[in-house]
C-alpha positions as semicolon CSV with decimal commas, in nm:
position;residue;x (nm);y (nm);z (nm)
1;M;8,748;8,236;13,369
2;P;8,748;7,814;13,404
3;L;8,420;7,646;13,497
4;T;8,436;7,556;13,871
5;A;8,304;7,230;14,049
6;E;8,002;7,410;14,114
7;D;7,956;7,498;13,768
8;R;7,985;7,148;13,658
9;E;7,724;7,011;13,933
10;D;7,498;7,261;13,757
11;I;7,585;7,098;13,423
12;S;7,523;6,760;13,549
13;R;7,205;6,835;13,725
14;G;7,076;7,005;13,432
15;I;7,148;6,734;13,173
16;A;6,925;6,491;13,446
17;Q;6,669;6,754;13,375
18;N;6,704;6,704;13,035
19;L;6,755;7,086;12,948
20;S;6,913;7,228;12,654
21;N;7,277;7,338;12,627
22;K;7,147;7,705;12,623
23;E;6,934;7,662;12,920
24;I;7,241;7,499;13,109
25;A;7,473;7,821;12,997
26;A;7,193;8,062;13,137
27;V;7,206;7,872;13,470
28;I;7,589;7,899;13,501
29;R;7,583;8,232;13,336
30;R;7,833;8,103;13,061
31;A;7,846;8,067;12,658
32;D;7,673;7,813;12,498
33;S;7,996;7,701;12,342
34;V;8,144;7,684;12,685
35;V;7,919;7,429;12,840
36;C;7,909;7,228;12,460
37;R;8,261;7,155;12,471
38;E;8,285;7,072;12,831
39;I;7,983;6,782;12,802
40;A;8,178;6,693;12,473
41;R;8,537;6,617;12,627
42;N;8,397;6,425;12,922
43;G;8,163;6,199;12,763
44;G;7,839;6,353;12,637
45;R;7,508;6,380;12,764
46;E;7,519;6,032;12,839
47;G;7,805;6,007;13,004
48;Y;7,872;6,317;13,189
49;R;7,949;6,321;13,565
50;A;8,055;6,615;13,753
51;V;8,294;6,430;13,975
52;A;8,518;6,305;13,697
53;A;8,481;6,602;13,437
54;Q;8,631;6,807;13,777
55;R;8,917;6,551;13,845
56;R;9,035;6,558;13,457
57;A;9,029;6,935;13,439
58;E;9,265;6,974;13,767
59;E;9,474;6,670;13,574
60;R;9,486;6,898;13,257
61;R;9,596;7,213;13,412
62;R;9,871;7,033;13,649
63;R;10,015;6,837;13,344
64;P;10,334;7,043;13,162
65;K;10,193;7,124;12,824
66;V;10,494;7,074;12,562
67;R;10,490;7,314;12,296
68;K;10,503;7,220;11,946
69;L;10,846;7,368;11,852
70;D;11,018;7,152;12,171
71;A;10,842;6,849;12,038
72;D;10,947;6,846;11,690
73;P;11,319;6,906;11,620
74;R;11,271;6,923;11,267
75;L;10,976;7,200;11,284
76;H;11,191;7,365;11,554
77;D;11,493;7,431;11,288
78;H;11,249;7,496;11,005
79;V;11,133;7,788;11,212
80;F;11,443;7,904;11,334
81;A;11,627;7,899;11,019
82;G;11,339;8,122;10,858
83;L;11,386;8,350;11,145
84;R;11,774;8,403;11,101
85;R;11,697;8,454;10,736
86;G;11,471;8,779;10,836
87;E;11,156;8,650;10,816
88;S;10,896;8,740;11,035
89;P;10,703;8,471;11,260
90;D;10,420;8,529;11,044
91;Q;10,603;8,472;10,725
92;V;10,772;8,187;10,856
93;A;10,422;8,029;10,953
94;G;10,240;8,116;10,659
95;R;10,531;8,012;10,445
96;L;10,529;7,685;10,569
97;K;10,124;7,625;10,544
98;Y;10,189;7,759;10,184
99;E;10,471;7,515;10,134
100;L;10,268;7,215;10,282
101;G;10,005;7,274;10,082
102;C;10,196;7,224;9,759
103;G;10,377;6,951;9,905
104;K;10,714;7,130;9,894
105;V;10,763;7,054;10,242
106;T;10,647;6,727;10,405
107;G;10,638;6,525;10,759
108;M;10,549;6,871;10,957
109;E;10,266;7,020;11,115
110;R;10,184;7,357;11,088
111;I;10,241;7,625;11,340
112;S;10,077;7,959;11,402
113;H;10,256;8,256;11,433
114;E;10,099;8,316;11,779
115;S;10,307;8,029;11,878
116;I;10,624;8,103;11,702
117;Y;10,579;8,448;11,918
118;T;10,451;8,298;12,244
119;Y;10,757;8,039;12,201
120;L;11,019;8,336;12,149
121;Y;10,841;8,581;12,423
122;A;10,909;8,315;12,674
123;L;11,315;8,254;12,616
124;P;11,530;8,349;12,870
125;K;11,695;8,727;12,847
126;G;11,964;8,701;12,569
127;E;11,858;8,332;12,492
128;M;11,744;8,491;12,112
129;A;12,047;8,681;12,044
130;R;12,240;8,412;12,152
131;M;12,048;8,173;11,868
132;G;12,092;8,477;11,613
133;V;11,716;8,543;11,577
134;S;11,573;8,894;11,613
135;L;11,219;8,998;11,582
136;R;11,256;9,319;11,324
137;T;11,180;9,570;11,571
138;G;11,407;9,464;11,793
139;R;11,197;9,503;12,063
140;E;10,902;9,298;12,242
141;R;10,646;9,490;12,194
142;R;10,534;9,749;11,975
143;R;10,517;10,130;12,032
144;P;10,330;10,376;11,863
145;R;10,526;10,574;11,607
146;G;10,378;10,940;11,519
147;N;10,400;11,060;11,173
148;P;10,564;11,432;11,177
149;R;10,619;11,598;10,832
150;S;10,790;11,870;10,735
151;K;10,663;12,144;10,535
152;R;10,629;12,062;10,146
153;S;10,733;12,365;9,913
154;K;10,436;12,374;9,612
155;I;10,543;12,159;9,357
156;I;10,406;12,295;9,014
157;G;10,175;12,098;8,827
158;M;10,098;11,834;9,046
159;R;9,867;11,567;9,017
160;L;9,711;11,451;9,332
161;I;9,610;11,050;9,409
162;D;9,264;11,173;9,339
163;E;9,336;11,208;8,972
164;R;9,493;10,830;8,950
165;P;9,261;10,568;8,760
166;A;9,032;10,364;8,954
167;E;9,207;10,052;8,869
168;V;9,558;10,155;9,025
169;E;9,339;10,241;9,391
170;G;9,206;9,827;9,361
171;R;9,549;9,701;9,255
172;R;9,356;9,533;8,943
173;V;9,628;9,622;8,705
174;P;10,004;9,627;8,721
175;G;10,237;9,912;8,708
176;A;10,155;10,106;8,918
177;W;10,433;10,191;9,225
178;E;10,472;10,399;9,505
179;G;10,807;10,607;9,592
180;D;10,967;10,810;9,861
181;L;11,338;10,870;10,008
182;I;11,474;10,709;10,278
183;I;11,746;10,919;10,462
184;G;12,068;10,842;10,656
185;K;12,174;10,983;10,949
186;G;12,209;11,369;11,013
187;G;12,031;11,407;10,639
188;A;12,410;11,346;10,489
189;S;12,287;11,037;10,262
190;Q;11,999;10,894;10,108
191;A;11,837;10,670;9,840
192;G;11,509;10,621;9,641
193;T;11,267;10,324;9,712
194;L;11,032;10,226;9,453
195;V;10,762;9,942;9,512
196;E;10,500;9,778;9,250
197;R;10,184;9,804;9,422
198;T;10,051;9,466;9,327
199;S;10,347;9,254;9,383
200;R;10,508;9,440;9,626
201;F;10,855;9,408;9,435
202;L;11,076;9,683;9,555
203;V;11,396;9,831;9,399
204;I;11,607;10,067;9,587
205;V;11,723;10,372;9,406
206;P;12,126;10,474;9,456
207;L;12,145;10,847;9,538
208;P;12,517;10,861;9,632
209;K;12,577;11,223;9,554
210;D;12,223;11,444;9,652
211;R;11,876;11,429;9,639
212;K;11,804;11,698;9,400
213;S;11,549;11,659;9,167
214;D;11,725;11,635;8,847
215;T;11,917;11,395;9,010
216;V;11,608;11,176;9,167
217;C;11,424;11,192;8,832
218;D;11,707;11,031;8,644
219;A;11,817;10,771;8,876
220;I;11,469;10,662;8,882
221;L;11,463;10,621;8,537
222;E;11,782;10,399;8,513
223;S;11,713;10,202;8,809
224;V;11,374;10,098;8,575
225;A;11,538;10,108;8,234
226;D;11,542;9,735;8,223
227;L;11,193;9,669;8,368
228;P;10,904;9,606;8,100
229;A;10,741;9,931;8,003
230;E;10,393;9,759;8,097
231;L;10,518;9,695;8,437
232;V;10,615;10,061;8,492
233;K;10,326;10,323;8,423
234;S;10,260;10,547;8,731
235;I;10,450;10,669;9,038
236;T;10,289;10,801;9,372
237;W;10,509;11,020;9,556
238;D;10,464;11,228;9,851
239;Q;10,502;11,671;9,789
240;G;10,895;11,643;9,876
241;V;11,068;11,896;9,647
242;E;11,269;11,601;9,519
243;M;10,989;11,513;9,237
244;A;10,996;11,898;9,154
245;H;11,074;11,791;8,835
246;H;10,821;11,547;8,772
247;A;10,680;11,687;8,440
248;A;11,040;11,600;8,293
249;L;11,010;11,205;8,401
250;T;10,704;11,208;8,256
251;L;10,825;11,376;7,884
252;K;11,095;11,119;7,917
253;S;10,936;10,771;8,018
254;E;10,553;10,834;7,998
255;I;10,542;10,749;8,357
256;D;10,281;10,898;8,499
257;V;10,358;11,079;8,839
258;Y;10,092;11,123;9,140
259;F;10,139;11,281;9,466
260;A;9,966;11,201;9,809
261;H;9,814;11,459;10,033
262;P;10,038;11,627;10,245
263;H;10,056;11,453;10,636
264;S;9,897;11,100;10,423
265;P;10,116;10,875;10,461
266;W;9,842;10,575;10,467
267;E;9,800;10,689;10,078
268;R;10,117;10,550;10,016
269;G;10,101;10,258;10,268
270;T;10,281;9,980;10,065
271;N;10,580;10,225;10,040
272;E;10,587;10,334;10,361
273;N;10,564;9,958;10,502
274;T;10,835;9,868;10,278
275;N;11,065;10,135;10,379
276;G;11,035;10,024;10,742
277;L;11,155;9,657;10,655
278;I;11,445;9,833;10,475
279;R;11,546;10,022;10,814
280;E;11,610;9,697;10,934
281;Y;11,928;9,696;10,710
282;L;11,956;10,064;10,746
283;P;11,861;10,186;11,069
284;K;11,804;10,584;11,087
285;D;12,108;10,641;11,282
286;T;12,346;10,499;10,982
287;R;12,429;10,581;10,665
288;I;12,279;10,522;10,347
289;P;12,525;10,359;10,118
290;G;12,547;10,455;9,736
291;D;12,672;10,103;9,638
292;A;12,421;9,982;9,426
293;E;12,531;9,627;9,449
294;L;12,474;9,650;9,815
295;L;12,143;9,822;9,766
296;N;12,050;9,550;9,546
297;S;12,128;9,268;9,786
298;I;11,897;9,455;10,035
299;S;11,602;9,507;9,767
300;H;11,688;9,073;9,688
301;S;11,657;8,987;10,040
302;L;11,309;9,155;10,065
303;N;11,210;9,043;9,727
304;T;11,255;8,671;9,808
305;R;11,027;8,707;10,168
306;P;10,725;8,537;10,153
307;R;10,411;8,799;10,205
308;R;10,061;8,722;10,381
309;I;9,894;8,953;10,123
310;L;10,056;8,738;9,865
311;G;9,897;8,423;10,001
312;Y;10,289;8,356;10,146
313;R;10,432;8,394;9,788
314;T;10,740;8,603;9,737
315;P;10,708;8,960;9,580
316;A;10,963;8,797;9,320
317;E;10,753;8,526;9,245
318;V;10,449;8,757;9,134
319;F;10,662;9,030;8,990
320;A;10,802;8,725;8,735
321;E;10,456;8,613;8,672
322;M;10,362;8,962;8,601
323;C;10,687;8,992;8,352
324;V;10,556;8,692;8,154
325;A;10,211;8,799;8,162
326;A;10,351;9,149;8,002
327;S;10,585;8,951;7,758
328;I;10,271;8,717;7,595
329;S;10,044;9,004;7,559
């Protein structure tokens, strides 16, 4: 609630009585910070006048505020270029901050992701689509999502996530991956997804024929065959029967396989979040393609998006650094 003219009169009287800001705040029942800012922006304790402060406040409320994106065409173009590439407002704002900090971009101000969202939500209906921009969810507000889980068959020889080394849990050691399947319309198509926990680097595993356990395990081995062995040490999967032959996968590759507890998607949160990003390209009501080149283009797009968790570097950049470190060691 904004300060009233009466509040400002009380502030002026409190200053005249040599009351502290805290004492004045108690009189008008406001926070100390509110009183401090009010006095500072209106001449300080020596120059504060209630009438003048009230007049300036009314002028500020009447004056139309020019939004940062409207005031700076170059910033506007930079932000919308990122949005059109599929980056979220947070990623656009964070990447800009990162690039300004390292000198890759100059001559622009920072902008917060809240300012970008506010700007987008204020646009007339249909304007975002006309400008070639859409938020990832396709909605203006988030909806809570449930976590329905089908019953899982017992998998022989499972090692639960509790047995996973502590350094994997803390993301201190690279090479720990999380995996799952994404299923297409009517359950008739599928692909595997693998995400490295430290870098968030994504590999999409083509499964054009079926999702039988032998097929899935062989496809995983083929998809990671070109990666340094030091960077593919373990995979954490849910308890889907497609990983029933996990022991054979470990025997062929020395990749340890761990399983999350039933109905616990948060134990594979990196993979769950990444699957949500993949759904921007492959919605649930569409068929999952078996074309490796197309799936690689999707993973490349996501691997080159800046991520807040990575200091607005991209998964590809972080994973490349890990590959260099692995080759040196």
